[in-house]
PyMOL Python script that loads the backbone (N, CA, C, O; Angstrom):
from pymol import cmd

cmd.read_pdbstr("""\
ATOM      1  N   MET A   1       5.907   8.139  -1.565  1.00  0.00           N
ATOM      2  CA  MET A   1       6.415   6.350  -1.918  1.00  0.00           C
ATOM      3  C   MET A   1       5.565   5.850  -3.202  1.00  0.00           C
ATOM      4  O   MET A   1       5.885   5.470  -4.328  1.00  0.00           O
ATOM      5  N   GLN A   2       4.700   5.971  -2.722  1.00  0.00           N
ATOM      6  CA  GLN A   2       3.538   5.699  -3.315  1.00  0.00           C
ATOM      7  C   GLN A   2       3.578   3.714  -3.233  1.00  0.00           C
ATOM      8  O   GLN A   2       3.485   3.049  -4.264  1.00  0.00           O
ATOM      9  N   ALA A   3       3.636   3.468  -2.699  1.00  0.00           N
ATOM     10  CA  ALA A   3       4.351   1.891  -2.157  1.00  0.00           C
ATOM     11  C   ALA A   3       2.593   0.874  -2.786  1.00  0.00           C
ATOM     12  O   ALA A   3       2.628  -0.063  -3.583  1.00  0.00           O
ATOM     13  N   LEU A   4       1.342   1.409  -2.169  1.00  0.00           N
ATOM     14  CA  LEU A   4       0.685   0.570  -2.873  1.00  0.00           C
ATOM     15  C   LEU A   4      -0.456   1.757  -3.072  1.00  0.00           C
ATOM     16  O   LEU A   4      -0.649   2.887  -2.623  1.00  0.00           O
ATOM     17  N   SER A   5      -1.131   0.813  -4.046  1.00  0.00           N
ATOM     18  CA  SER A   5      -2.262   1.923  -5.161  1.00  0.00           C
ATOM     19  C   SER A   5      -3.244   1.259  -4.430  1.00  0.00           C
ATOM     20  O   SER A   5      -3.116   0.332  -3.630  1.00  0.00           O
ATOM     21  N   GLY A   6      -5.136   2.383  -5.142  1.00  0.00           N
ATOM     22  CA  GLY A   6      -6.037   2.763  -4.738  1.00  0.00           C
ATOM     23  C   GLY A   6      -6.719   3.700  -3.635  1.00  0.00           C
ATOM     24  O   GLY A   6      -5.993   4.573  -3.160  1.00  0.00           O
ATOM     25  N   PRO A   7      -7.497   3.649  -3.364  1.00  0.00           N
ATOM     26  CA  PRO A   7      -7.831   4.749  -2.816  1.00  0.00           C
ATOM     27  C   PRO A   7      -7.434   4.835  -1.242  1.00  0.00           C
ATOM     28  O   PRO A   7      -7.275   3.801  -0.594  1.00  0.00           O
ATOM     29  N   PHE A   8      -7.325   5.765  -0.823  1.00  0.00           N
ATOM     30  CA  PHE A   8      -7.019   5.574   1.132  1.00  0.00           C
ATOM     31  C   PHE A   8      -7.400   5.226   1.175  1.00  0.00           C
ATOM     32  O   PHE A   8      -7.197   4.122   0.670  1.00  0.00           O
ATOM     33  N   ALA A   9      -8.820   5.509   1.927  1.00  0.00           N
ATOM     34  CA  ALA A   9      -9.137   4.450   2.636  1.00  0.00           C
ATOM     35  C   ALA A   9      -8.542   2.830   2.452  1.00  0.00           C
ATOM     36  O   ALA A   9      -7.834   2.401   3.363  1.00  0.00           O
ATOM     37  N   GLU A  10      -8.687   2.395   1.873  1.00  0.00           N
ATOM     38  CA  GLU A  10      -8.596   1.037   1.073  1.00  0.00           C
ATOM     39  C   GLU A  10      -6.981   1.291   1.672  1.00  0.00           C
ATOM     40  O   GLU A  10      -7.178   1.998   2.660  1.00  0.00           O
ATOM     41  N   ARG A  11      -6.088   1.154   1.605  1.00  0.00           N
ATOM     42  CA  ARG A  11      -5.030   1.795   1.174  1.00  0.00           C
ATOM     43  C   ARG A  11      -4.054   1.934   3.334  1.00  0.00           C
ATOM     44  O   ARG A  11      -3.035   2.001   4.021  1.00  0.00           O
ATOM     45  N   ALA A  12      -5.041   1.900   3.279  1.00  0.00           N
ATOM     46  CA  ALA A  12      -4.897   2.276   5.584  1.00  0.00           C
ATOM     47  C   ALA A  12      -5.422   1.315   6.219  1.00  0.00           C
ATOM     48  O   ALA A  12      -4.910   0.917   7.266  1.00  0.00           O
ATOM     49  N   ALA A  13      -6.851   0.607   5.565  1.00  0.00           N
ATOM     50  CA  ALA A  13      -7.355  -0.470   6.034  1.00  0.00           C
ATOM     51  C   ALA A  13      -6.031  -1.355   5.363  1.00  0.00           C
ATOM     52  O   ALA A  13      -5.108  -1.683   6.109  1.00  0.00           O
ATOM     53  N   LEU A  14      -6.017  -1.590   4.409  1.00  0.00           N
ATOM     54  CA  LEU A  14      -4.868  -2.676   3.920  1.00  0.00           C
ATOM     55  C   LEU A  14      -3.638  -3.090   5.687  1.00  0.00           C
ATOM     56  O   LEU A  14      -3.438  -3.957   6.537  1.00  0.00           O
ATOM     57  N   SER A  15      -3.230  -1.828   5.289  1.00  0.00           N
ATOM     58  CA  SER A  15      -1.753  -1.334   6.113  1.00  0.00           C
ATOM     59  C   SER A  15      -2.210  -2.327   8.003  1.00  0.00           C
ATOM     60  O   SER A  15      -1.556  -3.076   8.729  1.00  0.00           O
ATOM     61  N   LEU A  16      -3.529  -1.783   8.068  1.00  0.00           N
ATOM     62  CA  LEU A  16      -3.693  -2.120   9.194  1.00  0.00           C
ATOM     63  C   LEU A  16      -4.712  -3.958   9.147  1.00  0.00           C
ATOM     64  O   LEU A  16      -5.321  -4.329  10.150  1.00  0.00           O
ATOM     65  N   ASP A  17      -4.687  -4.667   8.078  1.00  0.00           N
ATOM     66  CA  ASP A  17      -4.735  -5.954   8.578  1.00  0.00           C
ATOM     67  C   ASP A  17      -3.326  -6.853   8.123  1.00  0.00           C
ATOM     68  O   ASP A  17      -3.081  -8.012   8.456  1.00  0.00           O
ATOM     69  N   ALA A  18      -2.549  -6.020   7.325  1.00  0.00           N
ATOM     70  CA  ALA A  18      -0.827  -6.376   7.253  1.00  0.00           C
ATOM     71  C   ALA A  18      -0.401  -6.258   8.526  1.00  0.00           C
ATOM     72  O   ALA A  18       0.776  -6.611   8.613  1.00  0.00           O
ATOM     73  N   GLY A  19      -1.005  -5.806   9.854  1.00  0.00           N
ATOM     74  CA  GLY A  19      -0.148  -6.062  11.200  1.00  0.00           C
ATOM     75  C   GLY A  19       0.777  -4.697  11.264  1.00  0.00           C
ATOM     76  O   GLY A  19       1.878  -4.781  11.808  1.00  0.00           O
ATOM     77  N   CYS A  20       0.249  -3.187  10.601  1.00  0.00           N
ATOM     78  CA  CYS A  20       0.726  -1.878  11.082  1.00  0.00           C
ATOM     79  C   CYS A  20      -0.001  -1.727  12.243  1.00  0.00           C
ATOM     80  O   CYS A  20      -0.998  -2.416  12.459  1.00  0.00           O
ATOM     81  N   ASP A  21       0.455  -0.782  13.112  1.00  0.00           N
ATOM     82  CA  ASP A  21      -0.297  -0.643  14.692  1.00  0.00           C
ATOM     83  C   ASP A  21      -0.780   0.728  13.943  1.00  0.00           C
ATOM     84  O   ASP A  21      -1.735   1.423  14.289  1.00  0.00           O
ATOM     85  N   VAL A  22       0.089   0.959  12.845  1.00  0.00           N
ATOM     86  CA  VAL A  22      -0.954   2.657  12.558  1.00  0.00           C
ATOM     87  C   VAL A  22       0.008   3.315  11.481  1.00  0.00           C
ATOM     88  O   VAL A  22       1.203   3.045  11.359  1.00  0.00           O
ATOM     89  N   VAL A  23      -0.748   4.271  10.681  1.00  0.00           N
ATOM     90  CA  VAL A  23      -1.328   4.257   9.325  1.00  0.00           C
ATOM     91  C   VAL A  23      -0.552   6.233   9.460  1.00  0.00           C
ATOM     92  O   VAL A  23      -1.152   7.147  10.025  1.00  0.00           O
ATOM     93  N   LEU A  24       1.348   6.423   8.518  1.00  0.00           N
ATOM     94  CA  LEU A  24       0.822   8.114   8.354  1.00  0.00           C
ATOM     95  C   LEU A  24       1.020   7.879   7.690  1.00  0.00           C
ATOM     96  O   LEU A  24       1.657   6.941   7.212  1.00  0.00           O
ATOM     97  N   HIS A  25       0.181   9.238   7.163  1.00  0.00           N
ATOM     98  CA  HIS A  25       0.004  10.305   5.853  1.00  0.00           C
ATOM     99  C   HIS A  25       0.067  11.030   6.057  1.00  0.00           C
ATOM    100  O   HIS A  25      -0.924  11.563   6.556  1.00  0.00           O
ATOM    101  N   CYS A  26       1.557  11.960   5.842  1.00  0.00           N
ATOM    102  CA  CYS A  26       1.453  13.144   5.656  1.00  0.00           C
ATOM    103  C   CYS A  26       2.289  14.818   4.796  1.00  0.00           C
ATOM    104  O   CYS A  26       3.016  15.795   4.977  1.00  0.00           O
ATOM    105  N   ASN A  27       1.310  13.950   3.682  1.00  0.00           N
ATOM    106  CA  ASN A  27       1.577  15.432   2.357  1.00  0.00           C
ATOM    107  C   ASN A  27       0.604  16.096   2.813  1.00  0.00           C
ATOM    108  O   ASN A  27      -0.357  16.240   2.058  1.00  0.00           O
ATOM    109  N   GLY A  28       0.557  16.635   4.029  1.00  0.00           N
ATOM    110  CA  GLY A  28      -0.729  17.934   3.879  1.00  0.00           C
ATOM    111  C   GLY A  28      -1.994  17.966   2.377  1.00  0.00           C
ATOM    112  O   GLY A  28      -2.470  18.847   1.660  1.00  0.00           O
ATOM    113  N   ASP A  29      -2.088  16.850   2.464  1.00  0.00           N
ATOM    114  CA  ASP A  29      -3.336  17.228   1.335  1.00  0.00           C
ATOM    115  C   ASP A  29      -4.421  16.445   2.629  1.00  0.00           C
ATOM    116  O   ASP A  29      -4.259  15.368   3.203  1.00  0.00           O
ATOM    117  N   GLN A  30      -5.707  17.629   2.806  1.00  0.00           N
ATOM    118  CA  GLN A  30      -6.495  17.153   3.723  1.00  0.00           C
ATOM    119  C   GLN A  30      -7.972  16.150   3.424  1.00  0.00           C
ATOM    120  O   GLN A  30      -8.508  15.546   4.353  1.00  0.00           O
ATOM    121  N   ALA A  31      -8.469  16.099   2.089  1.00  0.00           N
ATOM    122  CA  ALA A  31      -8.964  15.290   1.262  1.00  0.00           C
ATOM    123  C   ALA A  31      -8.454  14.538   1.533  1.00  0.00           C
ATOM    124  O   ALA A  31      -9.201  14.107   2.412  1.00  0.00           O
ATOM    125  N   GLU A  32      -6.896  13.287   1.490  1.00  0.00           N
ATOM    126  CA  GLU A  32      -6.155  12.753   1.790  1.00  0.00           C
ATOM    127  C   GLU A  32      -6.130  12.058   2.695  1.00  0.00           C
ATOM    128  O   GLU A  32      -5.990  10.837   2.637  1.00  0.00           O
ATOM    129  N   MET A  33      -6.283  12.835   3.862  1.00  0.00           N
ATOM    130  CA  MET A  33      -5.918  13.343   5.151  1.00  0.00           C
ATOM    131  C   MET A  33      -6.773  12.137   6.282  1.00  0.00           C
ATOM    132  O   MET A  33      -6.598  11.202   7.063  1.00  0.00           O
ATOM    133  N   GLU A  34      -8.094  13.294   5.441  1.00  0.00           N
ATOM    134  CA  GLU A  34      -9.596  12.814   5.772  1.00  0.00           C
ATOM    135  C   GLU A  34     -10.175  11.078   5.784  1.00  0.00           C
ATOM    136  O   GLU A  34     -11.061  10.563   6.467  1.00  0.00           O
ATOM    137  N   ALA A  35      -9.110  10.376   4.555  1.00  0.00           N
ATOM    138  CA  ALA A  35     -10.159   9.523   3.642  1.00  0.00           C
ATOM    139  C   ALA A  35      -8.669   7.717   4.875  1.00  0.00           C
ATOM    140  O   ALA A  35      -8.845   6.581   5.317  1.00  0.00           O
ATOM    141  N   VAL A  36      -7.437   8.784   4.779  1.00  0.00           N
ATOM    142  CA  VAL A  36      -6.385   7.914   5.543  1.00  0.00           C
ATOM    143  C   VAL A  36      -7.753   7.370   7.277  1.00  0.00           C
ATOM    144  O   VAL A  36      -7.774   6.234   7.753  1.00  0.00           O
ATOM    145  N   MET A  37      -8.601   8.496   7.770  1.00  0.00           N
ATOM    146  CA  MET A  37      -8.700   8.390   8.974  1.00  0.00           C
ATOM    147  C   MET A  37     -10.273   7.355   8.408  1.00  0.00           C
ATOM    148  O   MET A  37     -10.217   6.166   8.722  1.00  0.00           O
ATOM    149  N   VAL A  38     -10.881   7.575   8.042  1.00  0.00           N
ATOM    150  CA  VAL A  38     -11.925   6.347   7.389  1.00  0.00           C
ATOM    151  C   VAL A  38     -11.073   4.871   7.888  1.00  0.00           C
ATOM    152  O   VAL A  38     -11.060   4.173   8.902  1.00  0.00           O
ATOM    153  N   GLY A  39     -10.333   4.857   6.432  1.00  0.00           N
ATOM    154  CA  GLY A  39     -10.005   3.786   6.361  1.00  0.00           C
ATOM    155  C   GLY A  39      -9.282   2.795   8.166  1.00  0.00           C
ATOM    156  O   GLY A  39      -9.531   1.633   8.487  1.00  0.00           O
ATOM    157  N   THR A  40      -8.734   3.443   8.658  1.00  0.00           N
ATOM    158  CA  THR A  40      -7.975   3.258  10.065  1.00  0.00           C
ATOM    159  C   THR A  40      -8.980   3.146  11.053  1.00  0.00           C
ATOM    160  O   THR A  40      -9.103   2.146  11.760  1.00  0.00           O
ATOM    161  N   GLY A  41      -9.790   4.271  11.128  1.00  0.00           N
ATOM    162  CA  GLY A  41     -10.782   4.229  12.625  1.00  0.00           C
ATOM    163  C   GLY A  41     -10.017   4.510  13.882  1.00  0.00           C
ATOM    164  O   GLY A  41      -9.056   5.263  14.040  1.00  0.00           O
ATOM    165  N   ALA A  42     -10.620   3.778  14.711  1.00  0.00           N
ATOM    166  CA  ALA A  42      -9.899   4.788  16.360  1.00  0.00           C
ATOM    167  C   ALA A  42      -9.168   3.061  16.497  1.00  0.00           C
ATOM    168  O   ALA A  42      -9.497   1.984  16.001  1.00  0.00           O
ATOM    169  N   LEU A  43      -8.029   3.494  17.442  1.00  0.00           N
ATOM    170  CA  LEU A  43      -6.133   2.863  17.519  1.00  0.00           C
ATOM    171  C   LEU A  43      -8.102   1.672  18.483  1.00  0.00           C
ATOM    172  O   LEU A  43      -9.244   1.970  18.834  1.00  0.00           O
ATOM    173  N   ALA A  44      -7.568   0.914  18.449  1.00  0.00           N
ATOM    174  CA  ALA A  44      -8.155  -0.413  19.439  1.00  0.00           C
ATOM    175  C   ALA A  44      -7.464  -1.774  19.111  1.00  0.00           C
ATOM    176  O   ALA A  44      -6.805  -1.998  18.096  1.00  0.00           O
ATOM    177  N   GLY A  45      -7.783  -2.867  20.388  1.00  0.00           N
ATOM    178  CA  GLY A  45      -7.361  -4.205  20.206  1.00  0.00           C
ATOM    179  C   GLY A  45      -5.696  -3.941  20.887  1.00  0.00           C
ATOM    180  O   GLY A  45      -5.315  -2.923  21.465  1.00  0.00           O
ATOM    181  N   LYS A  46      -4.938  -5.125  20.624  1.00  0.00           N
ATOM    182  CA  LYS A  46      -3.575  -4.756  20.397  1.00  0.00           C
ATOM    183  C   LYS A  46      -2.197  -3.838  19.919  1.00  0.00           C
ATOM    184  O   LYS A  46      -1.117  -3.754  20.503  1.00  0.00           O
ATOM    185  N   ALA A  47      -2.512  -3.367  19.003  1.00  0.00           N
ATOM    186  CA  ALA A  47      -2.363  -1.763  18.916  1.00  0.00           C
ATOM    187  C   ALA A  47      -2.592  -0.152  19.852  1.00  0.00           C
ATOM    188  O   ALA A  47      -1.932   0.866  20.061  1.00  0.00           O
ATOM    189  N   LEU A  48      -4.262  -0.834  20.294  1.00  0.00           N
ATOM    190  CA  LEU A  48      -3.776   0.255  21.346  1.00  0.00           C
ATOM    191  C   LEU A  48      -3.309   0.324  23.073  1.00  0.00           C
ATOM    192  O   LEU A  48      -3.007   1.244  23.832  1.00  0.00           O
ATOM    193  N   TYR A  49      -3.448  -1.313  23.225  1.00  0.00           N
ATOM    194  CA  TYR A  49      -2.612  -1.609  24.331  1.00  0.00           C
ATOM    195  C   TYR A  49      -1.481  -1.356  24.380  1.00  0.00           C
ATOM    196  O   TYR A  49      -0.832  -0.938  25.339  1.00  0.00           O
ATOM    197  N   ARG A  50      -0.889  -1.786  22.484  1.00  0.00           N
ATOM    198  CA  ARG A  50       0.628  -1.972  23.062  1.00  0.00           C
ATOM    199  C   ARG A  50       1.070   0.056  22.963  1.00  0.00           C
ATOM    200  O   ARG A  50       2.136   0.505  23.386  1.00  0.00           O
ATOM    201  N   ALA A  51       0.235   0.712  22.481  1.00  0.00           N
ATOM    202  CA  ALA A  51       0.061   2.297  22.396  1.00  0.00           C
ATOM    203  C   ALA A  51       0.208   2.395  24.327  1.00  0.00           C
ATOM    204  O   ALA A  51       0.932   3.149  24.978  1.00  0.00           O
ATOM    205  N   HIS A  52      -0.168   1.987  24.521  1.00  0.00           N
ATOM    206  CA  HIS A  52      -0.806   2.102  26.101  1.00  0.00           C
ATOM    207  C   HIS A  52       1.063   1.753  27.307  1.00  0.00           C
ATOM    208  O   HIS A  52       1.722   1.868  28.341  1.00  0.00           O
ATOM    209  N   ARG A  53       0.904   1.349  26.094  1.00  0.00           N
ATOM    210  CA  ARG A  53       1.969   0.984  27.523  1.00  0.00           C
ATOM    211  C   ARG A  53       3.633   1.055  26.833  1.00  0.00           C
ATOM    212  O   ARG A  53       4.747   0.614  27.114  1.00  0.00           O
ATOM    213  N   ALA A  54       3.186   1.644  26.094  1.00  0.00           N
ATOM    214  CA  ALA A  54       4.750   2.359  25.638  1.00  0.00           C
ATOM    215  C   ALA A  54       4.701   3.700  25.926  1.00  0.00           C
ATOM    216  O   ALA A  54       5.830   4.153  26.112  1.00  0.00           O
ATOM    217  N   MET A  55       3.671   4.639  26.050  1.00  0.00           N
ATOM    218  CA  MET A  55       3.180   5.379  27.125  1.00  0.00           C
ATOM    219  C   MET A  55       3.332   5.526  28.559  1.00  0.00           C
ATOM    220  O   MET A  55       3.778   6.427  29.270  1.00  0.00           O
ATOM    221  N   MET A  56       2.727   4.140  28.826  1.00  0.00           N
ATOM    222  CA  MET A  56       4.056   4.130  30.602  1.00  0.00           C
ATOM    223  C   MET A  56       5.469   3.620  30.655  1.00  0.00           C
ATOM    224  O   MET A  56       6.359   3.674  31.503  1.00  0.00           O
ATOM    225  N   LEU A  57       5.395   3.265  29.821  1.00  0.00           N
ATOM    226  CA  LEU A  57       7.314   2.785  29.848  1.00  0.00           C
ATOM    227  C   LEU A  57       8.057   4.443  29.849  1.00  0.00           C
ATOM    228  O   LEU A  57       9.176   4.744  30.264  1.00  0.00           O
ATOM    229  N   ARG A  58       7.049   5.307  29.261  1.00  0.00           N
ATOM    230  CA  ARG A  58       7.769   6.412  28.525  1.00  0.00           C
ATOM    231  C   ARG A  58       8.358   7.710  29.666  1.00  0.00           C
ATOM    232  O   ARG A  58       9.327   8.455  29.808  1.00  0.00           O
ATOM    233  N   GLY A  59       7.022   7.375  30.329  1.00  0.00           N
ATOM    234  CA  GLY A  59       7.376   7.998  31.879  1.00  0.00           C
ATOM    235  C   GLY A  59       6.884   8.950  31.689  1.00  0.00           C
ATOM    236  O   GLY A  59       6.324   9.114  30.605  1.00  0.00           O
ATOM    237  N   ALA A  60       6.895  10.325  33.007  1.00  0.00           N
ATOM    238  CA  ALA A  60       6.431  11.600  33.254  1.00  0.00           C
ATOM    239  C   ALA A  60       7.465  12.231  31.864  1.00  0.00           C
ATOM    240  O   ALA A  60       8.488  11.710  31.419  1.00  0.00           O
ATOM    241  N   VAL A  61       6.902  13.286  31.484  1.00  0.00           N
ATOM    242  CA  VAL A  61       6.438  14.436  30.684  1.00  0.00           C
ATOM    243  C   VAL A  61       6.827  15.990  31.220  1.00  0.00           C
ATOM    244  O   VAL A  61       6.122  16.979  31.423  1.00  0.00           O
ATOM    245  N   GLU A  62       8.484  15.713  31.374  1.00  0.00           N
ATOM    246  CA  GLU A  62       8.931  17.187  31.635  1.00  0.00           C
ATOM    247  C   GLU A  62       8.448  18.265  30.790  1.00  0.00           C
ATOM    248  O   GLU A  62       8.847  17.992  29.658  1.00  0.00           O
ATOM    249  N   GLU A  63       7.608  19.654  30.759  1.00  0.00           N
ATOM    250  CA  GLU A  63       7.241  20.919  30.382  1.00  0.00           C
ATOM    251  C   GLU A  63       8.510  21.274  29.750  1.00  0.00           C
ATOM    252  O   GLU A  63       9.515  21.160  30.452  1.00  0.00           O
ATOM    253  N   ALA A  64       8.674  21.781  28.266  1.00  0.00           N
ATOM    254  CA  ALA A  64       9.692  21.856  27.453  1.00  0.00           C
ATOM    255  C   ALA A  64       9.822  23.706  27.671  1.00  0.00           C
ATOM    256  O   ALA A  64       8.874  24.409  28.021  1.00  0.00           O
ATOM    257  N   ASP A  65      10.863  24.082  27.444  1.00  0.00           N
ATOM    258  CA  ASP A  65      11.150  25.359  27.866  1.00  0.00           C
ATOM    259  C   ASP A  65      11.554  26.174  26.289  1.00  0.00           C
ATOM    260  O   ASP A  65      12.626  26.481  25.770  1.00  0.00           O
ATOM    261  N   ILE A  66      10.319  26.305  25.931  1.00  0.00           N
ATOM    262  CA  ILE A  66      10.330  26.830  24.518  1.00  0.00           C
ATOM    263  C   ILE A  66      11.520  27.972  24.227  1.00  0.00           C
ATOM    264  O   ILE A  66      12.224  28.122  23.228  1.00  0.00           O
ATOM    265  N   ALA A  67      11.466  28.806  25.635  1.00  0.00           N
ATOM    266  CA  ALA A  67      12.306  30.034  25.304  1.00  0.00           C
ATOM    267  C   ALA A  67      14.349  28.895  25.674  1.00  0.00           C
ATOM    268  O   ALA A  67      15.312  28.612  24.961  1.00  0.00           O
ATOM    269  N   ALA A  68      14.153  28.775  26.436  1.00  0.00           N
ATOM    270  CA  ALA A  68      15.793  28.113  26.022  1.00  0.00           C
ATOM    271  C   ALA A  68      15.855  27.264  24.685  1.00  0.00           C
ATOM    272  O   ALA A  68      16.939  27.030  24.152  1.00  0.00           O
ATOM    273  N   LEU A  69      14.923  26.912  24.279  1.00  0.00           N
ATOM    274  CA  LEU A  69      15.125  25.492  23.047  1.00  0.00           C
ATOM    275  C   LEU A  69      15.348  26.761  22.200  1.00  0.00           C
ATOM    276  O   LEU A  69      16.339  26.317  21.621  1.00  0.00           O
ATOM    277  N   GLU A  70      15.229  27.761  21.775  1.00  0.00           N
ATOM    278  CA  GLU A  70      14.935  28.394  20.611  1.00  0.00           C
ATOM    279  C   GLU A  70      16.368  28.744  20.652  1.00  0.00           C
ATOM    280  O   GLU A  70      17.196  28.693  19.742  1.00  0.00           O
ATOM    281  N   ALA A  71      16.542  29.213  22.228  1.00  0.00           N
ATOM    282  CA  ALA A  71      18.486  29.950  21.955  1.00  0.00           C
ATOM    283  C   ALA A  71      19.044  29.119  21.556  1.00  0.00           C
ATOM    284  O   ALA A  71      19.937  29.427  20.767  1.00  0.00           O
ATOM    285  N   GLU A  72      18.912  28.129  21.759  1.00  0.00           N
ATOM    286  CA  GLU A  72      19.489  26.845  21.743  1.00  0.00           C
ATOM    287  C   GLU A  72      19.677  26.646  20.136  1.00  0.00           C
ATOM    288  O   GLU A  72      20.851  26.755  19.784  1.00  0.00           O
ATOM    289  N   LEU A  73      18.913  26.423  19.282  1.00  0.00           N
ATOM    290  CA  LEU A  73      18.324  25.962  17.614  1.00  0.00           C
ATOM    291  C   LEU A  73      19.675  27.592  17.752  1.00  0.00           C
ATOM    292  O   LEU A  73      20.888  27.385  17.806  1.00  0.00           O
ATOM    293  N   ALA A  74      19.174  28.777  17.776  1.00  0.00           N
ATOM    294  CA  ALA A  74      19.437  29.736  17.222  1.00  0.00           C
ATOM    295  C   ALA A  74      21.171  29.732  17.691  1.00  0.00           C
ATOM    296  O   ALA A  74      21.931  30.212  16.849  1.00  0.00           O
ATOM    297  N   GLU A  75      21.583  29.387  18.552  1.00  0.00           N
ATOM    298  CA  GLU A  75      22.943  29.030  18.380  1.00  0.00           C
ATOM    299  C   GLU A  75      23.855  28.233  17.938  1.00  0.00           C
ATOM    300  O   GLU A  75      25.049  28.488  17.780  1.00  0.00           O
ATOM    301  N   ILE A  76      23.189  27.068  17.694  1.00  0.00           N
ATOM    302  CA  ILE A  76      23.806  26.472  16.719  1.00  0.00           C
ATOM    303  C   ILE A  76      24.073  26.350  15.849  1.00  0.00           C
ATOM    304  O   ILE A  76      25.006  25.656  15.445  1.00  0.00           O
ATOM    305  N   LEU A  77      22.846  27.418  14.855  1.00  0.00           N
ATOM    306  CA  LEU A  77      22.577  27.370  13.350  1.00  0.00           C
ATOM    307  C   LEU A  77      23.596  28.750  13.073  1.00  0.00           C
ATOM    308  O   LEU A  77      24.033  29.391  12.117  1.00  0.00           O
ATOM    309  N   GLY A  78      23.652  28.751  14.344  1.00  0.00           N
ATOM    310  CA  GLY A  78      24.239  30.758  14.634  1.00  0.00           C
ATOM    311  C   GLY A  78      23.807  31.679  13.652  1.00  0.00           C
ATOM    312  O   GLY A  78      24.107  32.869  13.747  1.00  0.00           O
TER     313      GLY A  78
END
""", "prot")
cmd.dss("prot")
cmd.show_as("cartoon", "prot")
cmd.util.cbc("prot")
cmd.orient("prot")
């Protein structure tokens, strides 16, 4: 997508400064992901509050039956 330019740590920091709560980097390049981590630091402030609130609203999570889900996927895919 390359919407921003510059070092990944700087891009990540600028994204948070612009109001994003999280920054995703999903291409699998370990060095780039580590730079994003440096630029973002730990979740804090209002973003941390919103994350905790979302988790509370989500409620309890049931354990998934992996075998049943695999069987369902196999059935869907034929």
